[in-house]
matplotlib code that plots the C-alpha trace (Angstrom):
import matplotlib.pyplot as plt

x = [-217.6, -216.9, -213.5, -212.9, -214.0, -211.8, -208.8, -209.7, -210.0, -206.5, -205.1, -206.6, -205.2, -201.8, -202.1, -202.8, -199.2, -198.4, -201.1, -200.0, -196.4, -197.6, -199.6, -196.6, -194.4, -196.7, -196.9, -193.1, -192.8, -195.1, -193.2, -189.7, -189.7, -192.9, -193.2, -189.5, -189.6, -192.8, -191.1, -188.0, -190.1, -192.2, -189.1, -187.7, -190.9, -190.8, -187.2, -187.8, -190.7, -188.7, -185.8, -188.1, -189.8, -186.4, -185.2, -188.3, -187.7, -184.1, -185.2, -187.7, -185.1, -182.6, -185.3, -185.9, -182.2, -181.9, -184.8, -183.1, -179.8, -181.5, -183.1, -179.8, -178.2, -181.0, -180.6, -176.8, -177.2, -179.7, -177.3, -174.4, -176.6, -177.6, -174.0, -173.0, -175.8, -174.7, -171.1, -172.1, -174.2, -171.3, -169.0, -171.5, -171.8, -168.0, -167.7, -170.4, -168.6, -165.3, -167.0, -168.7, -165.3, -163.6, -166.4, -166.0, -162.3, -162.7, -165.3, -163.0, -160.1, -162.4, -163.6, -160.1, -159.0, -162.0, -161.1, -157.5, -158.6, -160.8, -158.0, -155.7, -158.3, -158.7, -154.9, -154.6, -157.4, -155.6, -152.3, -154.0, -155.7, -152.5, -150.5, -153.2, -152.6, -148.9, -149.2, -151.6, -149.0, -146.3, -148.4, -149.2, -145.6, -144.7, -147.5, -147.4, -144.6, -142.1, -143.4, -147.1, -148.6, -151.4, -153.8, -153.2, -153.9, -157.3, -158.5]
y = [48.8, 45.2, 46.2, 47.9, 44.8, 42.6, 44.9, 44.9, 41.1, 40.9, 43.3, 41.3, 38.0, 39.7, 41.2, 37.8, 36.8, 40.2, 39.8, 36.3, 37.5, 40.4, 38.1, 35.8, 38.8, 40.0, 36.5, 36.2, 39.6, 38.5, 35.2, 36.4, 39.9, 40.9, 37.9, 37.9, 41.7, 41.6, 38.9, 41.0, 44.1, 42.1, 40.8, 44.3, 45.7, 42.8, 43.5, 47.2, 46.8, 44.4, 46.8, 49.6, 47.6, 46.5, 50.1, 51.2, 48.4, 49.5, 53.1, 52.2, 50.0, 52.9, 55.3, 52.8, 52.5, 56.3, 56.6, 54.1, 56.0, 59.3, 57.8, 56.5, 59.9, 61.7, 59.3, 59.8, 63.5, 63.4, 61.2, 63.6, 66.5, 64.7, 63.9, 67.5, 68.7, 66.3, 67.4, 71.1, 70.4, 68.6, 71.5, 74.0, 71.9, 71.7, 75.4, 76.2, 73.9, 75.6, 79.0, 77.9, 76.7, 79.9, 81.9, 79.9, 80.4, 84.1, 84.5, 82.7, 85.0, 88.1, 87.0, 86.3, 89.7, 91.4, 89.6, 90.7, 94.3, 94.2, 92.9, 95.5, 98.2, 97.0, 96.9, 100.4, 101.7, 100.3, 101.8, 105.2, 105.1, 104.3, 106.8, 109.5, 109.7, 109.8, 112.3, 114.5, 114.5, 115.5, 118.3, 119.6, 119.6, 121.4, 124.0, 124.5, 126.1, 123.8, 123.8, 123.3, 119.8, 118.7, 118.3, 121.8, 123.3, 121.6, 123.1]
z = [-98.5, -99.3, -100.4, -97.1, -95.2, -97.3, -96.6, -92.9, -92.9, -94.6, -92.1, -89.2, -90.5, -90.9, -87.4, -85.7, -85.5, -84.0, -81.5, -80.6, -80.3, -78.2, -75.8, -75.6, -74.8, -72.1, -70.6, -70.7, -69.1, -66.3, -65.8, -66.2, -65.0, -63.1, -60.7, -59.6, -59.3, -57.2, -55.0, -54.5, -53.7, -51.2, -49.6, -49.4, -47.9, -45.4, -44.4, -44.3, -41.9, -39.8, -39.7, -38.8, -36.0, -34.8, -34.8, -32.9, -30.4, -30.0, -29.5, -26.8, -25.1, -25.3, -23.8, -21.0, -20.3, -20.4, -17.9, -15.6, -16.0, -15.2, -12.1, -10.9, -11.6, -9.8, -6.8, -6.8, -6.9, -4.0, -2.1, -2.7, -1.7, 1.5, 2.3, 1.7, 3.9, 6.7, 6.3, 6.5, 9.5, 11.2, 10.4, 11.8, 15.0, 15.3, 14.7, 17.3, 19.8, 19.2, 19.5, 22.8, 24.1, 23.1, 24.7, 27.9, 27.9, 27.2, 29.9, 32.4, 31.4, 31.7, 35.2, 36.3, 35.0, 36.7, 40.0, 39.6, 38.9, 42.0, 44.1, 42.7, 43.4, 47.0, 47.5, 45.9, 48.2, 51.2, 50.1, 49.4, 52.8, 54.6, 52.5, 52.9, 56.7, 56.2, 53.3, 55.3, 58.2, 55.8, 54.3, 57.9, 58.8, 55.6, 56.0, 59.8, 61.7, 63.3, 66.8, 66.1, 65.9, 63.8, 66.8, 68.0, 64.6, 64.3, 67.7]

ax = plt.figure().add_subplot(projection="3d")
ax.plot(x, y, z, "-o")
ax.set_aspect("equal")
plt.show()
């Protein structure tokens, strides 16, 4: 067992430079690679977070602008609809006025024609009445013998 311990002791003494070299290598890795790498990664995380926050801010600003735009668009549509409704109402009023005027003109023409027809009817009745006596006299003369008058035939 003593021999084993001596061999182990010799191996340990031979391994000391390797351990020292390994510790120096780990320290050099920490100083030369790890710290700059951690700093670069931290800076990258910081910039990424900043970019993400900036993008979120830009998105919320864009959403706000979109909402304002939609409100303006809605207001413009409502205004156009109101103007259209007003125009349609005016057209309907103009149409109703034109129809009322046409009805009044037509009613006046109908009344004038009715009066003309009534006048013509009165004139025609008068002509018929005046002609009926003359016509009846002609008929009597045509039907009765030549020497008999209309008054003698009725007796």
